[in-house]
C-alpha positions in Angstrom: -15.3 -2.5 23.9 -17.1 -2.4 20.6 -15.5 -3.5 17.1 -15.1 0.2 16.1 -13.9 1.4 19.8 -11.2 -2.0 19.2 -10.3 -0.4 15.6 -10.0 3.2 16.8 -7.6 1.7 19.4 -5.6 -0.2 17.3 -4.9 3.0 15.0 -3.9 4.5 17.7 -1.5 2.2 18.7 -0.1 1.7 15.3 0.6 5.4 15.1 2.4 5.6 18.6 4.2 2.0 18.1 5.9 3.7 15.0 6.1 7.3 16.5 8.6 6.2 19.5 11.4 5.2 17.0 13.0 8.5 17.3 12.5 8.8 21.4 9.6 11.3 20.5 6.5 8.9 20.9 4.3 12.0 19.4 4.9 12.6 15.9 6.1 10.3 12.7 9.0 11.6 11.2 9.9 10.7 7.5 11.8 7.8 8.3 8.7 6.5 10.9 6.2 7.0 8.1 7.9 5.3 5.7 8.2 2.1 8.0 4.8 2.4 9.0 3.4 2.3 5.6 6.0 -0.7 4.4 4.4 -2.6 7.5 1.2 -1.8 8.0 0.5 -0.6 4.0 2.7 -2.4 2.0 -0.3 -2.8 -0.8 -0.9 1.2 -1.4 2.6 1.4 -1.7 3.1 -1.4 -4.3 0.7 0.2 -6.1 2.0 3.8 -6.2 4.1 5.1 -9.4 5.6 8.0 -7.5 9.0 6.7 -6.0 8.9 9.7 -3.2 5.1 9.5 -2.6 6.0 8.8 1.0 7.8 12.5 1.1 4.9 13.9 -1.1 2.2 12.5 1.8 4.4 14.1 4.6 4.8 17.4 3.0 0.9 17.4 1.7 -0.3 16.5 5.4 2.1 18.5 7.8 0.0 21.3 8.4 2.8 23.3 10.5 5.5 22.3 8.6 8.0 20.8 10.8 8.3 17.6 8.7 6.8 15.5 11.3 3.0 14.1 11.4 0.9 14.3 14.8 -2.0 11.8 15.2 -4.2 14.7 14.1 -2.1 15.6 10.7 -1.5 11.3 10.5 -5.7 10.9 10.3 -6.7 12.5 6.7 -4.1 9.9 5.2 -6.1 6.9 7.0 -9.3 8.4 6.4 -8.4 9.1 2.6 -7.3 5.4 2.4 -10.1 4.6 3.9 -12.9 6.2 1.6 -10.8 5.2 -1.3 -11.1 1.2 0.0 -14.8 2.0 0.4 -15.5 2.7 -3.2 -13.6 -0.2 -4.3 -15.6 -2.5 -1.5 -18.7 -0.7 -3.0 -17.8 -1.5 -6.9 -16.7 -5.1 -5.7 -20.4 -5.5 -4.1 -21.8 -4.1 -6.9 -20.0 -6.5 -9.7 -21.2 -9.5 -7.4 -24.6 -8.4 -7.2 -24.9 -9.3 -11.2 
């Protein structure tokens, strides 16, 4: 597989690794999402000023309002964080060229 294909596979595996904890395997509960974020996105969580950020993220992304995130609802979180990280990357690159 290519590097991008491996990254996509890893993203899917990470999602499903955490989604099976409550026996469902297809969605992330608030508890599962929190654990995923604590383990996989600790830097993001540490920089947040809102102690209820996981609850806010779940509410914002949960399009069908079932208090869970399926993979499709989870992807905007990954995309949004990736876009923010890419902006930081570009700023760092710009500064290092000066």
